[in-house]
C-alpha positions as CSV (number, residue, x, y, z in Angstrom):
1,M,99.8,118.1,57.2
2,I,101.7,114.8,57.1
3,P,99.3,111.8,56.6
4,I,98.9,109.7,59.7
5,E,100.2,106.6,58.0
6,K,103.4,108.5,57.1
7,R,104.1,110.0,60.4
8,E,107.3,108.7,61.9
9,K,106.6,106.7,65.1
10,R,108.5,108.2,68.0
11,R,111.3,105.9,69.1
12,R,111.6,104.8,72.6
13,V,114.4,106.5,74.5
14,T,117.1,104.0,75.5
15,L,119.1,103.8,78.6
16,Q,122.3,104.4,76.6
17,Q,120.9,107.8,75.4
18,V,120.1,108.7,79.0
19,A,123.7,107.8,80.1
20,E,125.2,109.8,77.3
21,H,123.0,112.8,78.1
22,A,124.0,112.7,81.8
23,G,127.6,112.0,81.0
24,V,127.8,108.7,82.9
25,S,128.3,105.1,81.9
26,R,125.4,102.9,80.9
27,A,126.3,100.7,83.9
28,T,125.9,103.6,86.3
29,A,122.6,104.6,84.7
30,S,121.4,101.0,85.0
31,L,122.2,100.9,88.7
32,I,120.2,104.1,89.3
33,V,117.0,102.9,87.5
34,R,117.2,99.6,89.5
35,G,117.3,101.5,92.8
36,S,120.9,100.9,93.8
37,T,122.1,102.8,96.9
38,N,125.8,102.7,95.9
39,I,125.6,105.8,93.8
40,S,126.3,109.4,94.9
41,E,123.3,111.6,95.3
42,A,124.7,114.1,92.8
43,T,125.1,111.5,90.1
44,R,121.6,110.1,90.9
45,K,120.0,113.6,90.5
46,K,121.9,114.2,87.2
47,V,120.7,110.9,85.7
48,L,117.1,111.3,86.9
49,E,117.0,114.8,85.4
50,S,118.2,113.3,82.0
51,M,115.5,110.7,82.3
52,R,112.9,113.4,82.8
53,E,114.2,115.6,79.9
54,L,114.4,112.7,77.4
55,G,111.1,111.1,78.5
56,Y,112.8,107.8,79.4
57,V,110.5,105.0,80.8
58,Y,112.1,102.0,82.4
59,D,110.8,98.7,80.9
60,R,110.8,96.7,84.2
61,V,109.2,93.6,82.7
62,A,111.9,93.4,80.0
63,A,114.6,94.0,82.6
64,N,113.2,91.2,84.7
65,L,113.3,88.8,81.7
66,R,116.9,89.7,81.0
67,S,118.1,89.3,84.5
68,Q,115.9,86.4,85.5
69,H,115.3,88.3,88.7
70,S,112.4,90.6,89.3
71,S,112.7,93.8,91.3
72,T,108.9,94.0,91.5
73,V,106.7,92.4,94.2
74,G,103.0,92.3,94.6
75,L,101.0,93.2,97.8
76,L,97.4,92.2,98.0
77,I,95.2,93.5,100.9
78,T,91.6,93.1,101.6
79,E,90.5,96.6,102.6
80,I,92.1,99.9,101.5
81,D,90.0,102.0,104.0
82,N,91.2,100.0,107.1
83,P,94.2,101.9,108.6
84,F,95.6,98.5,109.7
85,F,96.6,97.9,106.1
86,S,97.9,101.4,105.6
87,E,100.3,100.9,108.5
88,L,101.2,97.4,107.3
89,L,102.0,98.9,103.9
90,V,104.4,101.4,105.5
91,G,106.3,98.5,107.1
92,V,106.5,96.6,103.7
93,H,107.8,99.7,101.9
94,Q,110.4,100.6,104.6
95,S,111.8,97.1,104.3
96,L,111.7,96.6,100.5
97,D,112.7,100.1,99.4
98,K,116.2,99.7,100.8
99,D,116.6,96.6,98.7
100,G,115.5,98.3,95.5
101,Y,112.1,96.7,95.0
102,T,109.0,98.3,93.6
103,V,105.6,97.3,95.2
104,I,102.5,96.8,93.1
105,L,99.4,97.2,95.4
106,G,96.1,95.6,94.9
107,T,92.9,95.6,96.9
108,T,90.5,92.6,96.9
109,F,87.7,94.0,99.0
110,D,87.6,90.5,100.5
111,L,86.3,89.1,97.2
112,K,87.8,85.8,95.9
113,D,87.2,86.6,92.2
114,K,88.9,90.0,92.7
115,Q,91.8,88.3,94.4
116,D,92.2,85.8,91.5
117,T,92.1,88.6,88.9
118,L,94.7,90.7,90.7
119,L,97.0,87.7,91.2
120,S,96.8,86.9,87.5
121,T,97.7,90.5,86.6
122,M,100.7,90.4,88.9
123,L,101.9,87.1,87.4
124,E,101.6,88.7,84.0
125,Y,103.9,91.4,85.1
126,R,106.3,88.8,86.4
127,V,106.5,89.9,90.0
128,G,109.3,88.2,91.9
129,G,107.0,87.4,94.8
130,V,103.7,88.2,96.6
131,I,102.7,89.3,100.0
132,L,99.1,88.3,100.5
133,S,96.5,89.1,103.1
134,P,94.1,86.5,101.8
135,V,90.3,87.0,101.4
136,S,88.2,85.2,104.0
137,K,87.1,82.5,101.5
138,S,90.6,81.7,100.1
139,T,91.3,78.1,99.4
140,M,94.4,76.1,98.6
141,E,93.7,76.7,94.9
142,T,95.1,80.2,95.3
143,I,98.4,78.9,96.7
144,E,98.7,76.2,94.0
145,R,98.4,78.8,91.2
146,L,101.4,80.7,92.7
147,R,103.4,77.5,93.1
148,K,102.9,76.5,89.5
149,W,104.6,79.8,88.6
150,D,107.4,79.1,91.2
151,I,106.8,82.4,92.9
152,P,107.3,82.8,96.6
153,V,104.4,84.0,98.7
154,V,104.2,85.3,102.2
155,L,100.8,85.4,103.9
156,V,100.1,88.2,106.4
157,A,97.5,88.8,109.0
158,K,95.3,85.9,107.9
159,D,96.3,82.4,107.2
160,I,95.1,79.8,104.7
161,P,94.7,76.4,106.5
162,G,97.0,73.8,105.0
163,S,98.8,76.2,102.8
164,N,102.3,75.3,104.2
165,C,103.4,78.9,103.3
166,D,105.5,81.4,105.0
167,Y,103.2,83.4,107.4
168,V,103.6,86.6,109.5
169,G,100.9,87.7,111.9
170,I,99.9,88.4,115.5
171,D,98.9,85.7,118.0
172,N,95.2,86.1,117.5
173,V,94.2,83.4,120.0
174,G,96.4,85.0,122.7
175,G,95.2,88.5,121.7
176,G,91.5,87.5,122.0
177,K,92.1,85.9,125.3
178,L,94.0,89.0,126.6
179,A,91.1,91.3,125.6
180,V,88.4,89.2,127.3
181,D,90.5,88.4,130.4
182,H,90.8,92.2,130.9
183,L,87.0,92.6,130.7
184,I,86.4,89.7,133.1
185,R,88.9,91.3,135.6
186,L,86.8,94.4,135.4
187,G,83.8,92.4,136.6
188,H,82.0,91.8,133.3
189,R,80.2,88.5,132.9
190,R,78.2,89.1,129.7
191,I,80.7,89.9,127.0
192,A,79.8,90.1,123.3
193,F,82.1,89.3,120.4
194,L,81.2,91.7,117.6
195,G,82.0,91.9,113.9
196,G,84.3,90.3,111.4
197,P,83.7,87.4,108.9
198,S,83.6,84.0,110.6
199,E,85.3,82.4,107.5
200,S,88.5,84.3,108.3
201,T,91.2,82.4,110.2
202,A,91.8,85.6,112.2
203,W,88.2,85.7,113.3
204,K,88.3,82.0,114.3
205,D,91.4,82.4,116.3
206,R,90.2,85.6,118.1
207,Y,86.9,83.7,118.9
208,R,89.0,80.8,120.3
209,G,90.7,83.3,122.6
210,Y,87.3,84.7,123.6
211,L,86.1,81.1,124.5
212,L,89.3,80.3,126.4
213,A,89.0,83.3,128.6
214,H,85.4,82.3,129.5
215,E,86.4,78.7,130.1
216,E,89.3,79.6,132.4
217,A,87.0,82.0,134.3
218,G,84.3,79.4,134.6
219,L,81.8,81.5,132.7
220,A,79.1,80.2,130.3
221,V,79.1,81.6,126.8
222,D,75.9,83.0,125.4
223,Q,76.1,82.5,121.6
224,S,73.5,85.2,121.1
225,L,76.2,87.6,122.1
226,W,78.5,86.9,119.2
227,V,77.5,88.6,115.9
228,E,79.7,88.3,112.8
229,G,79.6,90.8,110.0
230,H,81.7,93.1,107.8
231,A,84.9,94.3,109.4
232,T,83.9,97.9,108.8
233,V,82.4,100.8,110.8
234,Q,79.0,100.0,109.4
235,G,79.5,96.3,110.3
236,G,80.1,97.5,113.9
237,V,77.0,99.6,113.9
238,E,74.9,96.7,112.7
239,A,76.4,94.2,115.1
240,L,75.7,96.5,118.0
241,R,72.0,97.0,117.0
242,K,71.5,93.2,117.2
243,V,72.8,92.9,120.8
244,L,71.0,96.1,121.8
245,N,67.8,94.3,121.1
246,S,68.8,91.2,123.2
247,P,66.5,90.5,126.2
248,N,69.6,90.3,128.3
249,P,72.2,92.6,126.7
250,P,75.9,92.5,127.4
251,T,77.8,94.9,129.6
252,A,81.0,94.7,127.4
253,A,82.1,93.9,123.9
254,F,85.2,92.5,122.4
255,C,85.3,93.7,118.8
256,Y,87.0,91.9,115.8
257,N,89.1,95.0,115.1
258,D,89.4,98.6,115.9
259,V,87.3,99.7,112.9
260,V,84.4,97.6,114.1
261,S,84.9,99.1,117.6
262,F,84.5,102.6,116.1
263,G,81.2,101.5,114.6
264,V,80.0,100.1,117.9
265,M,80.8,103.3,119.7
266,H,79.1,105.3,117.0
267,G,76.0,103.1,117.3
268,L,76.0,103.6,121.1
269,K,76.0,107.3,120.7
270,E,73.2,107.1,118.2
271,A,71.2,105.2,120.8
272,G,71.8,107.8,123.4
273,L,74.3,105.6,125.3
274,T,77.8,106.3,126.4
275,P,80.8,104.1,125.2
276,G,82.9,103.1,128.1
277,K,80.1,103.7,130.6
278,D,77.1,101.9,129.3
279,L,79.1,99.4,127.4
280,A,82.8,98.6,127.8
281,I,84.7,98.1,124.5
282,V,88.0,96.4,123.6
283,G,89.2,96.5,120.0
284,F,92.0,94.7,118.1
285,D,94.9,96.2,116.1
286,N,95.8,99.4,117.9
287,I,95.7,101.5,114.7
288,K,96.8,105.1,115.3
289,E,93.2,106.4,115.4
290,A,92.5,104.3,118.5
291,A,94.4,106.7,120.7
292,I,92.6,109.8,119.6
293,Y,89.0,108.5,119.2
294,N,86.4,109.7,121.7
295,P,86.6,107.9,124.0
296,S,90.1,106.5,123.4
297,L,89.9,102.8,122.6
298,T,91.3,100.0,124.8
299,T,92.7,97.5,122.3
300,I,95.1,94.8,121.4
301,A,98.3,96.0,119.7
302,A,98.9,94.0,116.6
303,T,101.9,96.1,115.4
304,P,100.9,96.2,111.7
305,E,104.1,98.0,110.6
306,L,106.2,95.3,112.2
307,V,104.1,92.6,110.6
308,G,104.7,94.3,107.2
309,A,108.4,94.7,107.7
310,H,108.9,91.0,108.8
311,A,106.8,89.8,105.8
312,A,108.8,92.0,103.3
313,D,112.1,90.8,104.8
314,L,111.0,87.2,104.6
315,L,109.9,87.6,100.9
316,H,113.2,89.2,100.0
317,Q,115.1,86.2,101.5
318,R,112.9,83.8,99.4
319,I,113.5,85.8,96.2
320,R,117.2,85.6,96.9
321,G,117.0,81.8,97.2
322,M,116.4,80.9,100.8
323,D,115.2,77.3,100.7
324,E,114.5,76.5,104.3
325,G,111.0,75.1,105.2
326,P,108.0,77.4,105.7
327,Q,108.6,80.1,108.3
328,R,106.0,81.2,110.8
329,I,106.6,84.5,112.5
330,I,104.0,85.1,115.2
331,L,104.2,88.4,117.1
332,K,103.1,88.7,120.7
333,P,100.0,90.9,121.3
334,Q,99.9,93.6,124.0
335,L,96.9,95.1,125.8
336,V,96.7,98.8,125.6
337,V,94.3,100.2,128.2
338,R,92.5,103.5,127.5
339,E,89.1,105.0,128.3
340,S,86.6,102.7,126.4
341,C,86.3,100.1,129.2
342,A,85.9,101.8,132.6
343,A,85.4,99.4,135.5
344,G,82.2,101.2,136.4
345,S,80.4,99.9,133.4
346,A,80.4,96.3,134.7
347,G,77.0,96.6,136.2
348,S,75.4,98.4,133.2
349,A,73.0,96.6,130.9
350,F,71.9,99.7,128.9
């Protein structure tokens, strides 16, 4: 047996070796590992097969340093189990893949310390830019760290007040008002606002829409009917339990997002009540599950795939040198009416 200290260290396979093995130029092999679309499929397959046979690993960090241009971007989301972010990720990938970018995904679980750690890691890997759905308690400190590194950042879904950053999202105020206007038209007068963290700009804006709808209809707002909490199924269950115990319970609920709505409907069924009959429910996001839930969910369409695509395109422009002032792309919400808020529930109070 050869002593460990005398074993020859396996040398890293070079791109030149890959090119020679595949019978192409190094320039062609380089284009393929960088994701260029200007190469024939037959040549691409031949080079990729050589990479697999030789065990070639692309040193993306070193390549970024050589070119002074990173082909890697970071994407930070708050919740991996919320389908809204899964759909947003699809939009990001569809836009960035065609430009040859690789996406590094991180999940913060809405924790500021986790967000700071992930951002530091992404900066160490010299990402060319970051798409960030900020945690609810984000501050300007987060943005300043990125600016010191001269890295473009695009905020999505939730804003950071005063950040003066590019932002892509839905009109949360308009969406909240649209949801509550619909419930008021159905005859509801006691409408709860359930779930979501009140520190979030999305929560604040949706609540503003909730208040505007009441104000325009000449209705008083009972603050005992808004209950913040986690933007999860369990958060919806817990928020519902609180209003169920109210002396004068609501007949309808506008929920922070669709996931919270699912929790509210689950909680109603646990209590022996019928969603859409004993309590009308409107969600926010229109994730794919909303259409097949039982009952199907009336909700506000927030087009997460489109939000992701716009954010990715904007980040690409920044990486390529666009120097215009901060861009704000605000998409128009739409009401999608389904079974969860029947007009007949307006007189119900459990």
